[in-house]
LODO-780508 format. One record per residue (C-alpha): residue in three letters; z, x, y. Coordinates in steps of 0.2 Angstrom, whole numbers, plus 5000, padded with zeros to 4 digits. Layout:
BEGIN
ALAZXY
...
// end
This chain:
BEGIN
MET602251205363
MET602951025364
GLY601850905372
MET600451025377
ASP599151035363
ASP597451125363
ASP596550975371
HIS597750985386
ARG597451175387
MET595651155387
ASP595851025402
VAL596551165413
GLU595551325408
ASN594751445421
PRO594851335436
LEU594551415453
MET593251515463
GLY591751605458
SER591951735471
TYR593051755486
GLN591651815497
GLU590651655493
LYS591151465494
PRO592151405479
ARG590951345466
THR591751225454
PHE593351165446
SER592451075432
SER593451145418
LEU594951065425
LYS594150895423
ASN595150775412
LYS594350635402
PRO595050475408
PHE596250385397
TRP595350255386
LEU596250115394
VAL595550175411
GLN593850195404
THR593850025398
ALA594449955414
LEU593150045424
ARG591749965413
LEU592349785417
ASP591249685428
ARG592049645445
ARG591949465442
VAL593149495427
TYR594449565440
TYR594249415451
LEU594549295437
LEU596049395431
ALA596749395449
LEU596449205451
PHE597349175434
THR598849285439
VAL599049195455
PHE598949025447
PHE600249075434
LEU601449145447
PHE601348985458
TYR601548875442
ILE603148965436
GLY603748975454
SER603448785457
GLN604448755441
SER605948865446
SER606248865464
PRO605448855481
ILE606249025485
ILE605349105471
LEU603749035478
PHE604149115495
VAL604449275486
PHE602749275477
THR601849235493
ILE602549375502
CYS602249495488
ILE600449445486
GLY600249465505
SER600949645505
LEU599849685490
VAL598349635501
TYR598949745516
ALA599249885504
ILE597449875497
TYR596849885515
LEU597850045518
ALA597150125503
SER595350075508
TRP595650145525
VAL596350315518
LEU594950325505
ALA593650295518
LYS594050455526
ASP593050605522
GLU593650745510
GLY592950885521
PRO591851035515
PRO591551065497
GLU592851205496
MET594251075501
SER593650945489
GLU593551065474
ILE595351125476
SER595850945478
ASP594950905462
ALA595951045453
ILE597650975459
ARG597150795455
ASP596550835437
GLY598150945434
ALA599250815440
GLU598450675430
GLY598350775414
PHE600250815415
PHE600650635420
ARG599750575405
THR600650695393
GLN602350665401
TYR602250475401
GLY601550475383
SER603150565378
ILE604250445388
SER603350295382
ARG603750345364
MET605550375367
ALA605650205376
GLY604750115362
VAL606050185350
LEU607550135361
GLY606749965363
PHE606849935344
VAL608650005344
ILE609149875358
LEU608349735348
GLY609349785333
ILE610949795342
TYR610749625351
MET610349545334
PHE612149575329
ARG613049575346
LYS614249445353
SER613649305364
THR614449235379
PRO615349065377
GLU614048995390
GLN612549065379
GLU613348985363
ALA613548825372
ALA611748825378
GLY611248845360
LEU610349015363
GLU610049105346
LYS610549295345
SER608749325340
THR608049245356
LEU609249345367
ALA608849505357
PHE606949485360
ILE607249435379
THR608349595382
SER607149715372
LEU605649645381
SER606449655398
PHE606849835394
LEU605049875389
LEU604349785405
GLY605549875416
ALA605050045408
VAL603149995410
CYS603349945428
SER604350105432
GLY602950205424
ILE601650115435
ALA602650145450
GLY602650335447
TYR600850335443
ILE600450245460
GLY601450375469
MET600450515461
TRP598850425462
VAL598850405481
SER599550575484
VAL598150675475
ARG596850575484
ALA597650585501
ASN598050765502
VAL596250825505
ARG595950685517
VAL597450745528
SER596750925527
SER595050865533
ALA595750755547
ALA596750905553
ARG595150995557
ARG594850855570
SER596550795576
ALA598350825572
ARG598750635576
GLU597350585564
ALA598050695550
LEU599750615553
LEU599050445552
VAL598150475536
ALA599750545528
VAL600850395534
ARG599650265528
ALA599450345511
GLY601250345509
GLY601350165515
PHE600150105502
SER601250185488
ALA602850115496
LEU602249935498
ILE601549935480
VAL603150005473
VAL604349885482
GLY603249735480
MET603049775461
THR604949785459
VAL605249625468
MET603849535459
GLY604449605442
VAL606149535444
ALA605549375451
VAL604249345437
LEU605649375424
PHE606849265432
ALA605549125434
SER604849145416
PHE606649135409
TYR607048985419
VAL605548895413
PHE605548955395
LEU607448925392
SER607448755402
VAL608848815413
ASP609848685423
THR609448545411
ILE610648455400
HIS611448565386
ASN610548715392
MET610948875401
LYS611448865419
MET610648965433
THR612249065436
GLU612149135419
LEU610249185420
PRO610449355429
LEU611349425414
LEU609749415404
LEU608849535417
VAL609949685413
GLY608749755401
TYR607449765415
GLY608549875426
PHE608949995411
GLY607150015407
ALA606750065425
SER608150185425
PHE607750265408
VAL605950305413
ALA606450355431
LEU607750485424
PHE606450575413
ALA605050565426
GLN606250645439
LEU606850775426
GLY605150825420
GLY604250815437
GLY605750915445
ILE605751045432
TYR603851065434
THR603751075453
LYS605151195456
ALA604851315441
ALA603051335448
ASP603751345466
VAL605051475462
GLY603851575452
ALA602551575465
ASP603751625479
LEU604651765470
VAL603151855465
GLY601951805479
LYS603051805494
VAL604351925490
GLU603552055479
GLN601752045485
GLY602051995503
ILE600651865503
PRO600751695512
GLU601251535504
ASP599851445495
ASP598751595496
ALA597351585484
ARG597751755476
ASN599351685469
PRO599051635450
ALA600451505452
VAL599751415467
ILE598851275459
ALA600351235447
ASP601451235463
LEU600251105472
VAL600151005456
GLY602051005455
ASP602150925473
ASN601250775466
VAL602150755449
GLY603850795455
ASP603950725473
CYS602750585473
ALA602750515455
ALA604550545452
ARG605150465469
GLY604050315466
ALA604950285449
ASP606650325457
LEU606550195471
PHE605850065459
GLU607350085448
SER608550095463
ILE607949925470
ALA607849845453
ALA609649895449
GLU610249835466
ILE609349665465
ILE609949625447
SER611749675450
ALA611849575466
MET611049425457
ILE612449445443
LEU613849455457
GLY613049305467
GLY612949195451
THR614749245446
MET615449195464
ALA614449035464
LYS615148985447
ARG616949025453
CYS616748935469
LYS615848785460
LEU614448785473
ASP613248635472
ASP611748745474
PRO611948925468
SER610148965470
GLY610249045487
PHE611649165482
ILE610749215466
LEU608949235474
PHE609549305491
PRO609149485485
LEU607349445481
VAL607149365498
VAL607949515507
HIS606749635499
SER605249515502
PHE605649535521
ASP605849725518
LEU603949725513
VAL603549625530
VAL604549735541
SER604049895533
ALA602249845534
ILE602449815553
GLY603349985555
ILE601850075547
ALA600649975557
SER601550025573
ILE601050205570
LYS599350225578
GLY598050355582
THR597850435600
ARG596650355612
ASP595750525614
PRO595150565596
SER594550735601
SER596350785606
LYS596950925594
SER598750915599
LEU599950785594
ILE600750765611
GLU602250705603
ASP603350785589
PRO602850705573
MET604650675569
ILE604850565584
ILE603350465580
LEU604050425563
GLN605750385570
LYS604950265582
GLY604150175567
TYR605850175559
SER606650105574
VAL605449955574
THR605749925556
LEU607649935558
PHE607549805573
LEU606549685563
ALA607549705547
VAL609149655557
LEU608249495563
ALA607549455546
PHE609249485538
GLY610149375550
GLY608849235547
SER608949255528
THR610849235527
ARG610749075538
TRP609349005527
LEU610149045510
LEU611949085511
TYR612548935522
THR613648815512
GLU614648665518
GLN616148735508
ALA616248885520
PRO615148855536
SER615449025543
ALA615149125527
TRP613349155531
PHE613849245547
HIS615149355538
PHE613749405526
ALA612549435540
LEU613849565547
CYS613949635530
GLY612049665530
LEU612249745547
VAL613549865540
GLY612249915527
ILE610849935539
VAL611950045551
THR612550145536
ALA610750185531
TYR610350235549
VAL611850345550
PHE611450425533
VAL609750475539
TRP610450545554
ILE611750645545
SER610450715533
GLN609350765547
TYR610750855556
TYR611150965541
THR609350995536
ASP608251005551
TYR608151175560
LYS608251095577
TYR610051085574
ASP611451215573
PRO611851205554
VAL610151265548
ARG610051395562
GLN611651465556
VAL610951485538
ALA609451575546
LEU610551685556
SER611551735540
SER609851795533
THR609851935545
THR611252025536
GLY610552005518
HIS610251895503
GLY612151875499
THR612651805516
ASN611151685516
ILE611851615499
ILE613651605505
ALA613051515521
GLY612051385512
VAL613351345499
SER614651325512
LEU613451205522
GLY613151105507
LEU615051085503
GLU615351035521
SER613950905521
THR614850795509
ALA616250755521
MET615350645534
PRO614350535521
VAL615850505510
LEU616850445526
VAL615350335530
ILE615150265513
SER617050225512
LEU617050135528
SER615550035524
ILE616249975507
VAL617949925514
THR617149845529
ALA615949745519
TYR617249695506
TRP618449625519
LEU617049535528
GLY616549455512
LYS618349415507
THR618649325524
SER617049225523
GLY618049075518
LEU617349055500
GLN618749025487
ASP618848975469
ASN619748825463
GLN621448905464
GLY621148955483
ILE620849135479
PRO619549215491
THR618049275480
GLY616749345493
GLY617349525493
LEU616249595480
PHE614749495485
GLY615049565503
THR614749745496
ALA613249685487
VAL612549615504
ALA612949775512
THR611949865499
MET610449755502
GLY610549785520
MET610549975517
LEU608949955506
SER608149825517
THR607049965525
ALA606650045508
GLY604850025510
TYR604750125526
VAL605950255520
LEU604850285505
THR603350295516
MET604250445525
ASP604650525509
MET602950515502
PHE602350585519
GLY603150755514
PRO602250805498
ILE600550745505
ALA600750855520
ASP601350995509
ASN599850985498
ALA598650965513
GLY599351135520
GLY599051215503
ILE597251155503
VAL596951215520
GLU597651395516
MET596751405499
SER595051355507
GLN595351485521
GLN595151355536
PRO595451415554
GLU597251455560
SER597251315572
VAL597051195557
ARG598451285547
GLU599551265562
ILE599351075562
THR599751065543
ASP601151185545
LEU601951065558
LEU601650915547
ASP602351005532
ALA603951055542
VAL604250875547
GLY603850825529
ASN605250935523
THR606450855534
THR605950675530
LYS606150725511
ALA607850785514
THR608350635525
THR607650505512
LYS608650595499
GLY610250565509
PHE609750385510
ALA609450375492
ILE611150445487
GLY611950325500
SER611150175492
ALA611450245475
ALA613350255479
LEU613350075485
ALA612250015471
SER613350095458
PHE614850005465
LEU613949845462
LEU613349895445
PHE615149935441
SER615749765447
ALA614349685437
TYR614949775421
MET616649715423
ASP616049535425
GLU614949555410
VAL616349615399
SER617449465405
SER616049345400
PHE615849425383
SER617649445379
GLY618349285387
VAL619749395394
ALA619849435413
PHE619349615416
THR619649645435
THR620549815435
VAL620449985427
ASP622150075424
ILE621850265424
ALA623650285419
ILE623150235401
PRO622750405393
GLU621150355385
VAL620450285401
PHE620850445410
VAL620050545396
GLY618550435398
GLY618550475417
LEU618650665413
LEU617150645402
GLY616150555415
SER616450695428
MET616050825415
LEU614450735411
ILE613850755429
TYR614250945430
LEU613450975412
PHE611950875417
SER611650975433
ALA611951135424
TRP610651095411
ALA609351035424
CYS609551195435
ALA609451305419
ALA607851225414
VAL607051265430
GLY607751445429
ARG607051475411
THR605351395415
ALA605251495431
GLN605551655422
GLU604051625411
VAL603051595427
VAL603651755435
SER603251855420
GLU601451775419
VAL601151805438
ARG601751985437
ARG600652015422
GLN599151955431
PHE599452055446
SER599752205435
GLU598252185423
ARG597052125437
PRO597252235452
GLY595652165459
ILE596551995463
MET597452065478
THR595752135485
TYR594851975481
GLN593752055468
GLU594551955453
LYS595051775450
PRO596851735445
ASP597051635429
TYR597751475437
ALA597551375421
ARG598851485412
CYS600251455424
VAL599851265424
SER599951265405
ILE601551365404
VAL602451255417
ALA601751085409
ALA602351135391
ALA604051205397
SER604451055408
LEU604050925394
ARG605151025382
GLU606651055394
MET606750875400
ILE607350815383
LYS609150895382
PRO609850835399
GLY608950665397
ALA609650635380
LEU611450685386
ALA611350555399
VAL610750415388
ILE611850455373
SER613550495381
PRO614050325387
ILE613650245371
VAL614650375361
ILE616150365373
GLY616150175371
LEU616050175352
VAL617350305349
PHE618650225360
ARG618250055353
LEU618750125336
VAL620250205344
GLY620750045351
GLN620549955335
ALA621650085326
THR623050075339
ASP622949885343
GLN622249905361
PRO620949775364
LEU619549815376
LEU619949995375
GLY618150045373
ALA617549945388
LYS619050015398
ALA618650195393
VAL616850165398
ALA617350095415
GLY618450255418
MET616850355414
LEU615850255426
MET617050275440
PHE617350465438
ALA615450495435
THR614950395450
VAL616150485462
SER615750655455
GLY613850615455
ILE613850565473
LEU614750725479
MET613750835468
ALA612050755473
LEU612550775492
PHE612950955490
LEU611350995480
ASN610150895491
THR610850965508
SER611151145503
GLY609351155495
GLY608551065511
ALA609551185523
TRP608951335513
ASP607151275514
ASN607151235532
ALA608051395537
LYS606551485529
LYS605351375539
TYR606351415555
ILE606151605551
GLU604251585547
SER604051495564
GLY604451665572
ALA606351675573
PHE607351835567
GLY605751935564
GLY604651805557
LYS603651815541
GLY603851975531
SER605452025539
ASP607052065529
ALA607751905536
HIS606251815529
LYS606451895512
ALA608351845511
ALA607851665517
VAL606551655502
THR607951695490
GLY609051555497
ASP607551435496
THR607251495478
VAL609051455474
GLY608951285483
ASP607351225474
PRO608151165458
PHE609651095468
LYS608650985480
ASP607150935469
THR607750935451
ALA609650915449
GLY610050825465
PRO608750685464
SER609050665445
LEU610850625449
HIS610350485460
VAL609550405445
LEU610850465432
ILE612350375441
LYS611350215441
MET610650235424
LEU612450255417
ALA612850085424
THR611349995418
ILE611550065401
THR613350005400
LEU612749835406
VAL611549825391
MET612649905378
ALA614249815384
PRO614349705368
LEU614449865358
PHE616149915366
LEU617049755362
ASP617949705347
ASN617049575336
// end
């Protein structure tokens, strides 16, 4: 099978317990040899690390001092957040791993996740390397903007800058994914162990583990863009006589965003297929056919399921958020530079670097929000006293309040200009619109996916009359759930646009120019609490894994009750953060679309401010964009279905050929299921991923040729713009439907398992499991992949825009 050679099979052979009557013995056969780079790093003396850290800090402050004091401020905050993240990691890792049976199960999960990650990212890195050379070749022969030509920049220089930016973005996105997975596979067993002592301690361990990952991912995103910007500023001697101006510099960063999106898409696809194929296979045979509990050690697919939580939910989500923030920062910098140039501002640095400062403050306020969640005064207390969701929401409220203050201060500091003294206040209100939009999105997602509210309970009630009515109820809920978010997005875009347009900023012809930048500021506002939101998202799979470890190691029921409660809350936080993700993706895609139009104008020298869908070719481009969303979603779901069929067949075979599994006399072959899922997910991620990467390029090139033949200039660029518009709208609606319906089905099952409508094992429960099975590829494969897809379509068109223009 592709991507799964004999060495990788040997890594996952014969993993589990020696006898179910005894304590588990060893998982040694699951051990993976560390990657050679990791082995080399581990052998280095600690003083080498100190020297490297000192050199890095010196380099950062040098290029910061040569570019802008704002960059120095950003570097200082990022370094401080890194130090706090290291403290969180050391606090979590200092916790014990519990009895041997817990740590051995955790080791199996860790080695399976790291083995798959290494193989998956090896495949992605090879594809990224090839694409990097393609970008290099394209840019060697592409058009340059008049400003770049006037600055004397060679095409070869721009080609190397863009391709290196792409590769750096890809590498950083991969690191972000690895960090998400690294912390989750080490925190899960510590949460399980903490649950034996105190529910609040278990909650705190899971939150701080998620916080470490979130701060590293956000900090690395901001640091990566800031380092690129400052390095280019120094290397290209920006803002000196006869050289490039700062307002043109953000266009050189588009490769970074594309690299991040490229890796995130394949990470989300591969991880999503893995986790949901294993989950579906485990549930259909284990729960429905055999009637055994979730995460029961007798289920041959249970280890693959728990591995999937880490590679699908944690690693992929880290890469997803990384590319979301990177795309938003770069597009906002492009729009800020364009507006500053049109308004002829004396100092454009504030408008260009504002996104970096906003996300630097995001690190600060998110860290305070994480720190506000504390343990109980009575460590011996088993009960949480408070609902875990309420505890997490209190931390979110603290973060939101501080974000509002920080955003207002940032706008006054950086966006004040004598040409429009009140502009900063208008933009502060735009940020407030974004922050309120984020809060409303989280609330809407919680309303439709939390079983405390009526929509999910109605889905659970429909399960009492059969499998079919459960499916109908879930589909109708998902369709209905698109209405409120769309209304909120629409209101926020229009409000932010008009606040920006009335800010007083005008070009030399007296035309207001702040509208698009207002929407950019609103997007920054929505993502200004991204660190804490990612913390809540990471909390979910860590709690889920902890519950699986508790179940497999046969801990007392009181411990399982604690992890079940945290798992149920984790399901809700994952669903709400997906709502947040699609909302921010919608606003970010609008920014990227505007940045694409600005870039086409710069390259072509022709104003490109509107897209006329009455032009047949543009309308056809839009139809193709909508089709792309549906075809991509279909292929992603089908990939899960095909892989799950292999898992179901294997689990059934083992139960049939090894009847002693059910009586604890024989051991399941967990390794076989891990091997099947890993190989199939790597194979299946290629087709939908290639569709997403190739489609916009083909559409642009075909319509460029049509335009040349019919004497329609810019037709290729216009058709691609139509594709982006329609794909964004269709993608937002489809992602909302998939995420919400899948989350509702999942929590309807959890609600029944809590004792409603007959509880576990009842006919209603079996119907709910069917609904949850249908919803799995919706909410964890196709839906989250669409978040990345709609932004990647925009970033790839930003990078490839010169291809769509006539020479």
